[in-house]
C-alpha positions in Angstrom: -5.9 -0.7 -39.6 -8.0 1.0 -36.9 -7.2 4.5 -35.7 -6.4 3.0 -32.3 -3.8 0.6 -33.8 -2.4 3.4 -36.0 -1.9 5.5 -32.9 -0.1 2.7 -31.0 2.1 2.0 -34.1 2.9 5.6 -34.3 4.0 5.8 -30.7 6.2 2.7 -31.1 7.9 4.2 -34.3 8.4 7.5 -32.6 10.1 5.7 -29.7 12.2 3.6 -32.1 13.3 6.7 -34.0 14.3 8.4 -30.8 16.4 5.5 -29.7 18.0 4.9 -33.2 18.9 8.6 -33.3 20.6 8.3 -29.9 22.6 5.3 -31.0 23.5 6.8 -34.4 25.0 10.0 -33.0 26.6 8.4 -30.0 24.8 10.5 -27.4 24.1 7.7 -24.8 26.9 5.8 -23.2 26.6 3.0 -20.6 25.4 4.6 -17.4 27.9 4.5 -14.6 26.5 3.0 -11.4 29.0 4.7 -9.1 29.9 2.9 -5.9 28.8 5.0 -2.9 31.8 3.8 -0.9 34.4 4.5 -3.6 33.3 7.4 -5.7 36.9 8.5 -6.5 37.5 5.2 -8.3 34.8 6.0 -10.9 35.5 7.8 -14.2 32.8 10.0 -15.7 32.0 9.9 -19.4 31.9 13.1 -21.4 28.8 13.6 -23.6 29.9 14.7 -27.1 26.5 16.0 -28.2 23.1 16.8 -26.7 19.7 16.5 -28.2 17.4 19.6 -28.1 15.3 17.8 -25.5 18.4 17.3 -23.3 19.3 21.0 -23.8 15.9 22.0 -22.6 16.3 19.9 -19.5 19.8 21.1 -18.7 20.0 24.7 -20.0 20.3 26.2 -16.5 21.4 23.3 -14.3 24.3 21.6 -16.1 28.1 22.1 -16.0 28.8 23.2 -19.6 32.2 21.4 -19.7 31.5 18.1 -17.9 27.9 17.7 -18.7 27.3 16.9 -15.1 24.4 18.6 -13.2 25.5 21.5 -11.0 23.3 19.9 -8.3 22.3 16.2 -8.5 18.7 15.1 -8.0 18.0 12.6 -5.3 15.0 10.3 -5.1 14.6 8.2 -2.0 12.0 5.4 -1.7 10.7 4.7 1.8 7.7 2.6 0.8 5.8 1.1 -2.1 8.6 -0.9 -3.6 8.5 -4.7 -3.6 5.0 -4.4 -2.0 1.6 -3.0 -2.8 1.1 -0.4 0.0 2.5 2.3 2.2 3.8 4.4 -0.8 6.2 7.2 0.1 8.8 8.9 -2.1 11.1 11.8 -1.2 12.6 14.0 -3.9 15.5 16.2 -3.0 17.2 19.0 -4.9 19.7 21.6 -3.6 19.0 20.7 0.1 15.2 21.0 -0.3 12.8 18.1 -0.3 9.2 17.3 -1.3 7.2 14.1 -0.4 4.9 12.3 -2.8 2.2 10.2 -1.0 2.3 8.7 2.5 0.3 5.5 2.7 -0.1 2.5 4.9 -0.4 -1.3 4.4 -2.4 -3.8 6.3 -0.8 -6.6 8.4 -0.3 -10.1 7.1 -0.3 -13.4 8.9 3.2 -12.8 10.3 2.0 -9.7 12.2 -0.5 -10.9 14.9 -2.2 -8.2 16.8 -1.0 -5.4 14.5 -3.6 -3.0 13.1 -1.7 -1.0 10.5 1.8 -0.8 9.0 3.3 2.6 8.1 6.7 3.6 6.8 9.6 4.5 9.0 9.8 8.3 9.1 13.2 8.6 10.7 14.8 9.8 7.4 12.2 12.5 7.1 12.4 13.5 10.7 16.2 13.9 10.3 15.6 16.2 7.4 12.4 17.9 8.6 13.8 21.4 8.0 14.2 20.6 4.3 10.6 19.5 3.6 8.8 22.1 1.5 5.6 20.2 0.8 3.7 16.9 0.7 1.9 16.0 -2.6 -0.8 13.3 -2.6 -1.7 11.6 -5.9 -5.1 10.2 -4.8 -7.2 9.1 -1.8 -6.6 5.4 -1.4 -5.4 4.2 2.0 -2.0 3.0 0.6 -1.3 6.6 -0.4 -3.0 8.7 2.4 -3.3 6.3 5.3 0.0 7.2 7.0 -0.4 11.0 6.6 -1.8 11.7 10.1 1.3 10.0 11.5 3.7 11.8 9.2 2.2 15.2 10.1 3.2 14.6 13.8 6.8 14.4 12.5 6.8 17.3 10.0 3.8 19.7 9.6 4.5 20.6 6.0 1.9 22.0 3.6 -0.2 19.2 2.0 -1.3 19.6 -1.7 -4.0 17.5 -3.5 -7.4 17.7 -5.1 -10.6 18.5 -3.5 -11.9 14.9 -3.1 -8.6 13.5 -1.9 -8.4 16.3 0.8 -12.0 15.6 1.8 -10.9 12.0 2.6 -7.8 13.3 4.4 -9.9 15.7 6.5 -11.9 12.7 7.8 -8.7 11.0 8.9 -7.3 14.1 10.5 -10.5 14.8 12.4 -10.3 11.3 13.9 -6.7 12.0 14.9 -7.6 15.4 16.2 -5.1 17.1 13.9 -7.2 18.9 11.4 -6.8 22.3 12.9 -3.0 22.2 12.7 -2.8 20.7 9.2 -2.0 23.0 6.2 -4.3 21.6 3.5 -4.2 23.2 0.0 -6.6 22.3 -2.8 -5.1 22.0 -6.3 -6.6 21.1 -9.7 -5.1 19.3 -12.7 -3.0 21.9 -14.5 -2.1 23.7 -11.2 1.6 24.5 -10.8 2.9 24.8 -7.2 6.2 26.5 -6.7 7.8 25.6 -3.4 11.5 26.2 -2.7 13.6 25.1 -5.8 10.8 22.9 -7.1 7.9 23.6 -9.5 5.3 20.8 -9.2 2.7 20.4 -11.9 -0.5 18.4 -11.3 -1.7 16.2 -14.2 -5.0 14.4 -14.4 -5.0 10.6 -14.6 -7.7 7.9 -14.5 -7.9 5.5 -11.6 -10.5 3.7 -9.5 -11.1 6.9 -7.4 -12.0 10.4 -8.5 -9.4 13.2 -8.7 -6.3 11.1 -9.2 -3.1 12.9 -10.2 0.3 12.5 -11.6 3.0 15.0 -10.7 5.7 16.5 -12.9 8.4 17.7 -10.4 10.7 20.3 -12.1 14.0 21.6 -10.9 17.0 23.0 -12.7 18.5 19.6 -13.2 15.4 18.2 -15.0 11.9 16.8 -14.7 10.9 13.9 -12.5 7.5 12.5 -13.6 5.6 10.4 -11.0 2.5 8.8 -12.6 0.8 7.8 -9.3 -1.7 5.0 -9.8 -3.3 5.2 -13.2 -5.0 3.6 -16.1 -6.1 5.0 -19.5 -9.9 5.0 -19.5 -11.3 6.4 -22.8 -14.9 6.4 -21.3 -14.4 7.3 -17.7 -17.5 7.8 -15.4 -16.6 11.4 -14.6 -15.9 12.3 -18.2 -12.3 13.3 -17.7 -9.9 11.2 -19.7 -6.2 11.0 -18.6 -4.2 14.0 -19.9 -2.1 12.2 -22.5 -1.5 15.3 -24.4 0.3 17.0 -21.5 2.5 13.9 -21.0 3.4 14.0 -24.7 4.4 17.7 -24.3 6.5 16.9 -21.3 8.2 14.1 -23.3 9.0 16.4 -26.1 10.4 19.0 -23.7 12.5 16.3 -22.0 11.9 14.1 -18.9 14.9 13.2 -16.9 13.3 10.3 -14.9 9.9 8.5 -15.0 8.5 6.8 -11.9 5.5 4.7 -13.2 2.9 2.4 -11.6 3.8 -1.3 -12.2 0.8 -3.1 -10.5 -0.6 -4.7 -13.7 2.7 -5.1 -15.6 2.1 -8.8 -15.9 -1.2 -8.3 -17.7 -1.2 -8.0 -21.5 -3.5 -5.6 -23.4 -5.6 -2.8 -21.9 -7.5 -2.3 -18.7 -11.3 -2.2 -19.4 -13.3 0.9 -18.8 -15.2 1.4 -15.5 -18.4 1.7 -17.6 -18.2 -2.0 -18.4 -19.0 -2.8 -14.8 -22.1 -0.6 -15.0 -23.4 -2.7 -17.9 -22.7 -5.9 -15.9 -24.6 -4.5 -12.9 -27.6 -3.8 -15.0 -27.7 -7.4 -16.3 -27.1 -9.0 -12.9 -29.6 -6.8 -11.1 -32.3 -7.8 -13.5 -31.2 -11.5 -13.1 -31.6 -11.2 -9.4 -35.4 -10.9 -9.9 -37.2 -10.6 -6.5 -34.2 -11.4 -4.4 -32.4 -8.8 -2.2 -29.1 -7.6 -3.8 -25.9 -7.1 -1.8 -22.9 -5.7 -3.5 -19.5 -5.7 -1.9 -16.9 -3.3 -3.3 -14.0 -1.0 -2.3 -15.3 1.8 -0.1 -13.2 4.4 -2.0 -14.5 3.4 -5.5 -17.0 6.3 -5.8 -17.5 5.6 -9.5 -18.5 2.0 -8.7 -20.9 3.2 -6.0 -22.4 5.8 -8.4 -23.1 3.0 -11.0 -24.8 0.8 -8.3 -27.0 3.7 -7.2 -27.9 4.5 -10.9 -29.0 0.9 -11.7 -30.8 0.6 -8.3 -32.7 3.8 -9.0 -33.7 2.6 -12.5 -35.2 -0.5 -11.0 -37.0 1.3 -8.2 -34.8 -0.2 -5.4 -33.7 1.6 -2.3 -30.0 1.6 -1.4 -28.6 1.0 2.1 -24.9 1.3 3.1 -23.1 -1.0 5.5 -19.6 -0.2 6.6 -18.1 2.9 8.3 -15.5 3.6 5.7 -18.1 3.3 2.9 -20.5 5.7 4.8 -17.7 8.2 5.2 -16.6 8.1 1.5 -20.2 8.4 0.3 -20.8 11.4 2.7 -17.7 13.2 1.4 -18.6 12.3 -2.3 -22.1 13.8 -1.9 -20.9 16.9 0.0 -18.3 17.7 -2.6 -20.4 16.9 -5.6 -18.7 13.7 -6.8 -21.8 11.6 -6.2 -25.2 12.3 -7.7 -27.7 10.6 -5.4 -31.4 10.9 -6.2 -33.5 12.3 -3.3 -34.8 9.6 -1.0 -33.0 6.6 -2.6 -30.5 6.1 0.2 -31.9 4.8 3.4 -30.4 3.9 6.8 -29.4 0.4 7.5 -31.9 0.3 10.3 -34.7 0.9 7.9 -34.2 -2.1 5.7 -36.7 -4.2 7.6 -39.4 -1.9 6.3 -38.9 -2.9 2.7 -39.4 -6.2 0.8 -36.3 -7.9 -0.6 -37.0 -6.9 -4.1 -37.0 -3.3 -3.1 -33.5 -3.3 -1.7 -29.8 -3.0 -2.7 -27.2 -3.1 0.1 -23.7 -1.8 -0.7 -21.1 -3.1 1.8 -17.4 -3.2 2.5 -15.5 -6.5 2.8 -14.7 -7.4 -0.8 -11.3 -8.6 0.3 -12.6 -10.8 3.1 -11.3 -8.5 5.9 -12.1 -10.1 9.2 -14.0 -7.1 10.7 -15.7 -5.9 7.5 -19.4 -5.8 7.1 -19.6 -8.6 4.5 -17.5 -11.0 6.6 -19.7 -10.4 9.6 -22.8 -11.1 7.5 -21.2 -14.4 6.3 -20.4 -15.4 9.9 -23.9 -14.5 11.0 -22.4 -11.8 13.3 -23.9 -8.7 11.7 -26.4 -7.0 14.0 -28.6 -5.5 11.1 -28.3 -8.0 8.2 -29.0 -11.7 8.2 -28.1 -13.7 5.1 -30.6 -16.2 3.7 -31.6 -18.1 0.5 -33.3 -14.9 -0.9 -30.0 -13.0 -1.1 -28.0 -12.3 -4.3 -24.5 -11.3 -3.4 -22.1 -9.7 -5.9 -18.5 -9.3 -4.9 -17.3 -6.5 -7.2 -13.6 -6.8 -6.7 -10.7 -9.1 -7.5 -8.8 -10.5 -4.5 -5.5 -8.6 -3.8 -2.6 -11.1 -3.9 -2.6 -12.8 -0.5 -6.3 -12.4 0.2 -7.5 -15.3 -2.0 -8.1 -17.6 1.0 -10.0 -15.1 3.1 -12.2 -14.1 0.2 -12.9 -17.8 -0.6 -13.8 -18.5 3.0 -16.3 -15.6 2.9 -17.8 -16.9 -0.3 -18.2 -20.4 1.1 -19.8 -19.2 4.3 -22.3 -17.1 2.3 -23.2 -20.1 0.2 -23.7 -22.2 3.3 -26.3 -19.7 4.4 -28.1 -20.2 1.1 -27.1 -17.0 -0.7 -26.3 -17.0 -4.5 -22.9 -15.5 -4.8 -21.4 -13.9 -8.0 -17.7 -13.4 -7.8 -16.1 -15.0 -10.9 -14.3 -12.7 -13.4 -16.5 -14.0 -16.2 -19.3 -11.8 -15.0 -17.2 -8.7 -15.4 -18.3 -7.2 -12.0 -14.8 -5.6 -11.5 -12.2 -3.8 -13.5 -8.8 -2.8 -12.3 -7.8 0.8 -11.7 -4.2 0.1 -12.9 -2.7 0.2 -16.4 -1.9 -3.0 -18.3 1.0 -3.5 -20.6 -0.1 -1.6 -23.6 -1.1 1.4 -21.5 2.3 1.3 -19.7 4.1 1.1 -23.1 2.1 4.1 -24.4 3.2 6.2 -21.4 6.8 5.1 -21.9 6.6 6.1 -25.6 5.0 9.5 -24.9 7.3 10.5 -22.1 10.6 9.1 -23.5 12.5 9.4 -20.2 16.2 9.4 -19.8 15.9 7.2 -16.7 13.0 4.8 -15.8 12.2 3.6 -12.3 9.3 1.1 -12.0 7.4 1.7 -8.7 4.3 0.5 -6.9 4.4 -3.3 -7.1 6.1 -6.5 -6.0 9.4 -7.5 -7.5 7.7 -9.5 -10.2 5.7 -6.5 -11.3 8.8 -4.2 -11.2 10.9 -6.6 -13.3 8.2 -7.1 -15.9 7.7 -3.3 -16.2 11.5 -2.9 -16.6 11.3 -5.4 -19.5 8.6 -3.3 -21.1 10.8 -0.3 -20.8 13.6 -2.1 -22.6 11.2 -3.2 -25.3 10.3 0.5 -25.8 13.9 1.4 -26.4 15.1 2.6 -23.0 18.7 1.3 -22.5 18.8 -1.4 -19.7 21.4 0.6 -17.8 19.0 3.6 -17.7 16.3 1.4 -16.0 16.8 1.4 -12.2 15.3 -1.3 -10.0 15.2 -0.1 -6.4 14.1 -1.3 -3.0 12.6 0.5 0.0 15.5 2.3 1.6 17.2 3.0 -1.7 18.2 6.6 -2.7 18.9 7.2 -6.4 21.3 10.1 -7.0 21.1 11.3 -10.6 24.3 13.2 -11.5 23.8 13.6 -15.2 21.8 12.1 -18.1 24.4 9.3 -18.1 25.5 8.9 -14.5 23.8 8.0 -11.3 24.7 6.3 -8.0 22.8 4.5 -5.3 22.9 4.9 -1.5 20.9 3.7 1.5 18.6 5.7 3.6 16.8 4.5 6.8 13.6 2.7 6.0 11.4 -0.1 7.3 8.0 -0.9 8.8 6.5 0.8 11.9 3.7 -1.2 13.4 0.6 0.5 14.8 -1.2 -1.5 17.5 -4.1 0.3 19.1 -2.7 3.6 20.3 0.8 2.4 20.2 3.0 3.5 17.3 6.3 1.7 16.9 6.3 0.0 20.3 5.8 -3.3 18.6 9.0 -4.5 17.0 10.2 -7.7 15.4 11.0 -9.2 18.8 7.4 -8.7 20.0 6.0 -10.1 16.8 8.3 -13.1 17.1 7.0 -13.7 20.7 3.4 -13.3 19.5 4.0 -15.8 16.7 5.4 -18.3 19.2 2.5 -17.7 21.6 0.0 -18.4 18.7 1.9 -21.5 17.7 2.8 -23.3 20.9 1.3 -21.3 23.8 2.8 -20.2 27.0 3.8 -21.8 30.3 4.3 -19.8 33.5 6.4 -21.3 36.3 5.9 -19.8 39.8 8.2 -20.5 42.7 9.6 -18.9 45.9 13.1 -19.3 47.4 14.5 -18.3 50.8 16.6 -15.1 50.3 19.2 -16.4 52.8 19.5 -20.2 52.3 18.3 -20.3 48.7 16.0 -23.3 49.3 12.5 -23.3 47.9 9.9 -22.5 50.4 6.8 -23.9 48.6 6.0 -26.3 45.8 6.4 -24.8 42.4 3.2 -24.0 40.4 2.9 -24.4 36.7 0.2 -22.6 34.6 -0.4 -23.1 30.9 -2.4 -21.3 28.2 -2.6 -22.4 24.6 -0.2 -25.3 25.1 -2.1 -28.3 26.5 -5.1 -28.7 28.7 -3.6 -29.0 32.3 -6.3 -31.2 33.8 -5.7 -33.9 31.1 -1.9 -33.6 31.2 -1.2 -34.1 34.9 1.7 -36.5 34.3 3.4 -34.0 32.0 3.2 -31.2 34.5 4.2 -33.4 37.4 7.4 -34.2 35.4 7.9 -30.5 34.7 7.7 -29.7 38.5 10.4 -32.3 39.2 12.6 -30.5 36.6 12.0 -27.2 38.4 12.7 -28.7 41.8 16.1 -30.0 40.6 17.0 -26.6 39.4 16.0 -25.0 42.7 18.0 -27.6 44.7 21.1 -26.9 42.6 20.6 -23.2 43.2 20.5 -23.7 47.0 23.6 -25.8 46.9 25.5 -23.2 44.9 28.1 -20.9 46.5 27.1 -18.1 44.1 23.4 -17.3 43.9 22.0 -15.1 41.2 18.2 -15.0 40.9 18.4 -14.1 37.2 20.6 -17.1 36.4 18.1 -19.3 38.2 15.3 -17.9 36.1 17.2 -18.6 32.9 18.1 -22.2 34.2 14.4 -22.9 34.9 13.3 -21.6 31.6 15.8 -23.7 29.6 15.2 -26.9 31.6 11.4 -26.7 31.3 11.6 -25.8 27.6 13.9 -28.8 26.9 11.7 -31.1 28.9 8.5 -30.0 27.2 10.1 -30.3 23.7 11.4 -33.9 24.5 7.9 -34.9 25.6 5.7 -33.0 23.1 8.0 -31.8 20.3 6.6 -28.3 21.0 8.4 -25.2 22.1 6.1 -23.0 24.2 7.1 -19.7 25.7 8.3 -20.4 29.2 8.0 -17.5 31.7 9.6 -18.2 35.2 8.3 -16.0 38.0 10.6 -16.7 41.0 10.5 -14.5 44.2 13.1 -14.3 46.9 11.5 -14.3 50.4 
């Protein structure tokens, strides 16, 4: 048996021994999920014995007689649950709070016109005086993208690593908030004491440098939040995830584990980032004399470093296309996270001075984003780059669920222009930044939490991760599946309750934040599906009779000049409504508008089976 298999088997046996010991001595009872509405109706179990780990957790924060914590721990989820994006978690102890991450998500097809989606901060705003600090696990948009909006609500100190704060600074500069922000650089191993919390930063591997997990300690116990992670034994930056520290925390006692669930459906282990570098070297040589274009995530500095390394070894210059990519590379170079040989990176304007076999272009757009550089190249809309038969395009990413169609469209358009496109998984041009099942099980075995809450993923990911937790010996009633807007109140090692906190989506549209709600989105969706009709008319303020022939205008419904009979019929419907209004004893202009809207809508549906938005504009003269 290999050393790796022996280690895994040892972890499993340790976990099994821990569970069997619990069952044998009767120290774990079925967790009571107390009703928030009827707490008095619940009975609380007494805990006859405590393990040494439990004693370590509770030695200063537990009622000696009842076993209940003197102060419960509360964990509220405002984002990142049943979705991949806008992660935001609030931990409260003794009327003090800390926040872990504040991300955004990008709009889907049901949100026309929306630029970004951020969490609802109303719960945080209500408790602004309790917030002691904001802790950021890493620099991806779904973890930092909402921070500039949050800091307008509560200007608490922000703690994270140097590279993550470098990316945050770029965002705060754009928002003109950098001078007011309280940014604090921390390192793996740092312990930040704020209020009643002690927060320890722990190094993890991910698809971006300087990623962290956080061990949040208070008198009632330890809450361990892994952030996004994978276990990479040969990372590009040389720093392997600190599994030893996680094991130490597990032996000391962890009350609750919040762990990344993104790849919970995938068996085995996530491959090392170095595997992509090997694939790049093979593909770059295969490209021959063609120009190479590589699309990847802007934030994946390790991926960019490997592209630059292979390009330099082949004597090719590197050009960058995409504002976010340029910003990340600039921050990476400035802070020493990117080693770029002198003179290898050229401006995008200079590419015409070089032959195709002398160039590598790194670009954004690996997810088919409509305004990204690669998409504009595919649509022949890029001002600097024109795609042709001598281009070799490598898409170094796997489509995020929901993006498959847009990525496929970009691939097809690139191929129509004659480019050779590499995007299949068989070429190993991308590896995930998230742990697969065996890595997740290893973390569960090392940490041995009393409670386990799967986070960061859709419902299918959370459910699968919960099943892994059960397989590792965590009782099912100690595994808590939550939703955005859920607050978990942990009262003891065997008792918790759930309550609701305000949560939801806030839509950012241009400079507007929150002024686009569900009603506006509904109207936009209707406009996009069936168009709009405007009915203009004027009536006499005294007699109520119409003073001119109604006018009907249409956009996105049917072409007016080719549908004269349809609109003539609609005019007759409007005239009938106006006549009834004039003959009425009680005249209300608003009632008239509603009548015109309903009559025209019914007429159009009868004739076309479509339901356009009808806007009556009726003036009293």
